[in-house]
Structures are given as structure tokens and as C-alpha cells.
MARFIDREN-472329 format. One record per residue (C-alpha): x, y, z; residue in one letter; residue number from 1. Coordinates in pm, 1 decimal. Layout:
N
<node px="X" py="Y" pz="Z" res="A" n="NUM"/>
...
END
This chain:
101
<node px="3044.3" py="-3697.8" pz="2191.6" res="M" n="1"/>
<node px="2809.1" py="-3599.2" pz="2471.1" res="D" n="2"/>
<node px="2516.7" py="-3363.4" pz="2404.5" res="K" n="3"/>
<node px="2626.2" py="-3130.0" pz="2680.7" res="S" n="4"/>
<node px="2951.4" py="-3057.3" pz="2494.2" res="K" n="5"/>
<node px="2766.5" py="-2935.4" pz="2181.1" res="R" n="6"/>
<node px="2613.7" py="-2604.1" pz="2291.7" res="P" n="7"/>
<node px="2596.7" py="-2443.5" pz="1947.8" res="F" n="8"/>
<node px="2384.7" py="-2701.6" pz="1768.1" res="L" n="9"/>
<node px="2031.1" py="-2584.2" pz="1702.1" res="K" n="10"/>
<node px="1736.1" py="-2801.8" pz="1777.4" res="S" n="11"/>
<node px="1560.8" py="-2931.3" pz="1469.9" res="K" n="12"/>
<node px="1222.4" py="-2764.2" pz="1469.3" res="R" n="13"/>
<node px="978.5" py="-2822.9" pz="1189.7" res="S" n="14"/>
<node px="865.1" py="-2507.5" pz="1016.2" res="F" n="15"/>
<node px="623.1" py="-2435.8" pz="738.6" res="R" n="16"/>
<node px="783.8" py="-2282.5" pz="435.5" res="R" n="17"/>
<node px="608.1" py="-1966.7" pz="321.6" res="R" n="18"/>
<node px="476.3" py="-1953.4" pz="-29.3" res="L" n="19"/>
<node px="638.4" py="-1690.8" pz="-251.1" res="P" n="20"/>
<node px="416.6" py="-1382.7" pz="-295.3" res="P" n="21"/>
<node px="459.4" py="-1390.4" pz="-673.7" res="I" n="22"/>
<node px="396.6" py="-1718.9" pz="-847.7" res="Q" n="23"/>
<node px="586.4" py="-1820.7" pz="-1160.2" res="S" n="24"/>
<node px="281.6" py="-1761.7" pz="-1382.0" res="G" n="25"/>
<node px="211.0" py="-1407.1" pz="-1255.5" res="D" n="26"/>
<node px="313.4" py="-1126.1" pz="-1487.1" res="R" n="27"/>
<node px="438.4" py="-813.8" pz="-1313.1" res="I" n="28"/>
<node px="263.5" py="-543.3" pz="-1510.9" res="D" n="29"/>
<node px="105.9" py="-206.6" pz="-1437.1" res="Y" n="30"/>
<node px="-233.0" py="-340.4" pz="-1553.9" res="R" n="31"/>
<node px="-234.5" py="-627.5" pz="-1302.0" res="N" n="32"/>
<node px="-395.6" py="-431.1" pz="-1019.0" res="M" n="33"/>
<node px="-474.4" py="-732.7" pz="-800.2" res="S" n="34"/>
<node px="-104.2" py="-818.4" pz="-787.2" res="L" n="35"/>
<node px="23.4" py="-462.3" pz="-745.3" res="I" n="36"/>
<node px="-219.2" py="-372.3" pz="-466.5" res="S" n="37"/>
<node px="-70.6" py="-644.2" pz="-241.9" res="R" n="38"/>
<node px="260.1" py="-455.7" pz="-227.5" res="F" n="39"/>
<node px="121.4" py="-114.6" pz="-129.8" res="I" n="40"/>
<node px="47.5" py="-2.4" pz="226.0" res="S" n="41"/>
<node px="-279.1" py="159.1" pz="335.3" res="E" n="42"/>
<node px="-120.4" py="501.3" pz="298.5" res="Q" n="43"/>
<node px="-23.4" py="422.9" pz="-60.9" res="G" n="44"/>
<node px="346.4" py="361.6" pz="4.9" res="K" n="45"/>
<node px="545.2" py="86.3" pz="-164.3" res="I" n="46"/>
<node px="633.5" py="-180.2" pz="91.9" res="L" n="47"/>
<node px="997.5" py="-278.8" pz="136.7" res="S" n="48"/>
<node px="1156.4" py="-593.7" pz="3.1" res="R" n="49"/>
<node px="1198.1" py="-733.3" pz="351.9" res="R" n="50"/>
<node px="825.1" py="-701.4" pz="420.3" res="V" n="51"/>
<node px="721.7" py="-829.1" pz="75.4" res="N" n="52"/>
<node px="967.3" py="-1121.3" pz="75.7" res="R" n="53"/>
<node px="1052.2" py="-1055.1" pz="-288.6" res="L" n="54"/>
<node px="1375.3" py="-1099.4" pz="-477.1" res="T" n="55"/>
<node px="1565.4" py="-789.6" pz="-586.1" res="L" n="56"/>
<node px="1456.4" py="-827.8" pz="-946.6" res="K" n="57"/>
<node px="1091.3" py="-876.9" pz="-849.2" res="Q" n="58"/>
<node px="1099.3" py="-570.4" pz="-620.9" res="Q" n="59"/>
<node px="1239.7" py="-355.2" pz="-901.2" res="R" n="60"/>
<node px="970.8" py="-473.4" pz="-1141.9" res="L" n="61"/>
<node px="695.5" py="-415.5" pz="-882.5" res="I" n="62"/>
<node px="826.4" py="-63.0" pz="-815.0" res="T" n="63"/>
<node px="832.4" py="23.1" pz="-1185.0" res="I" n="64"/>
<node px="481.7" py="-119.4" pz="-1233.4" res="A" n="65"/>
<node px="344.4" py="80.4" pz="-937.3" res="I" n="66"/>
<node px="501.7" py="402.7" pz="-1065.3" res="K" n="67"/>
<node px="359.5" py="345.2" pz="-1415.1" res="Q" n="68"/>
<node px="13.7" py="277.6" pz="-1269.8" res="A" n="69"/>
<node px="34.1" py="599.0" pz="-1066.5" res="R" n="70"/>
<node px="132.3" py="804.5" pz="-1370.9" res="I" n="71"/>
<node px="-157.8" py="657.5" pz="-1570.5" res="L" n="72"/>
<node px="-395.0" py="734.4" pz="-1277.3" res="S" n="73"/>
<node px="-470.9" py="370.1" pz="-1209.5" res="L" n="74"/>
<node px="-336.5" py="412.1" pz="-854.9" res="L" n="75"/>
<node px="-333.7" py="721.4" pz="-633.0" res="P" n="76"/>
<node px="-1.5" py="875.1" pz="-533.5" res="F" n="77"/>
<node px="-132.2" py="919.4" pz="-177.8" res="L" n="78"/>
<node px="-422.0" py="760.0" pz="1.4" res="N" n="79"/>
<node px="-539.6" py="1021.2" pz="251.7" res="N" n="80"/>
<node px="-911.0" py="945.2" pz="261.5" res="E" n="81"/>
<node px="-942.9" py="960.9" pz="642.5" res="K" n="82"/>
<node px="-741.9" py="1280.8" pz="665.2" res="Q" n="83"/>
<node px="-944.1" py="1435.6" pz="381.5" res="F" n="84"/>
<node px="-1274.5" py="1350.0" pz="552.9" res="E" n="85"/>
<node px="-1157.6" py="1513.8" pz="875.1" res="R" n="86"/>
<node px="-1047.8" py="1832.9" pz="697.8" res="I" n="87"/>
<node px="-1371.3" py="1843.4" pz="498.0" res="E" n="88"/>
<node px="-1586.5" py="1811.6" pz="810.0" res="S" n="89"/>
<node px="-1400.9" py="2090.0" pz="993.0" res="T" n="90"/>
<node px="-1422.1" py="2330.3" pz="697.9" res="T" n="91"/>
<node px="-1792.3" py="2256.2" pz="658.9" res="R" n="92"/>
<node px="-1853.3" py="2331.4" pz="1027.8" res="A" n="93"/>
<node px="-1658.9" py="2658.5" pz="1018.3" res="T" n="94"/>
<node px="-1821.0" py="2756.6" pz="689.2" res="G" n="95"/>
<node px="-2166.2" py="2748.3" pz="848.3" res="L" n="96"/>
<node px="-2073.3" py="3002.9" pz="1110.9" res="R" n="97"/>
<node px="-2158.8" py="3361.7" pz="1018.4" res="T" n="98"/>
<node px="-2026.2" py="3671.8" pz="1179.2" res="R" n="99"/>
<node px="-2278.9" py="3899.5" pz="1346.9" res="N" n="100"/>
<node px="-2198.2" py="4267.1" pz="1305.9" res="K" n="101"/>
END
């Protein structure tokens, strides 16, 4: 069969297989902060399964561990440091102004 008559065959490209984000020896636990922090965005949101490349079971365990760490105050619920600094600087500037009567 001629190659021109096989339009739907994909070319064989070599690709590098990505390593799984959670190794077999890693325990998914609320105390394992180095593991948990990889699955949280800068704003403090839990990243989706598609972004994390986790299995369904792993994503559920990560979500539970993150929620437990938040309840025990090991992780913040929100990470608004930049927004807080901006609000603090504006209130400080307006607090210095005094009204002249």
C-alpha cells in the first residue's frame, strides 16, 4: 500500500514521558507540606486534576489533605499578601491626613 493512500496514520515522533507528580513512596498527608504546596496556586487555590496530572484517587486525597491543613492553620485559606499590602499602604496614607477646621 502506498504512503499517499494512508492519510490518517500519525508520524512516529519520540516524546519524553513525564514523571508522575506523586511518587509511589510519597504519603499524601496533611503534615507533608512540601508535597501539598506543589498542588496549590499562588492565590491559595487547589489546582485541577488536569493541571496536576494526578489520578482521581490522588486528587481526592490531595484535596482532603489541603482542607485538613487549612483547618489546622498549617495553610492559609487565601493568599492575598499583595492585595493586603496595597490596602495597608492606602489606609496608612489616608490616615496621616488631618482635617483643618
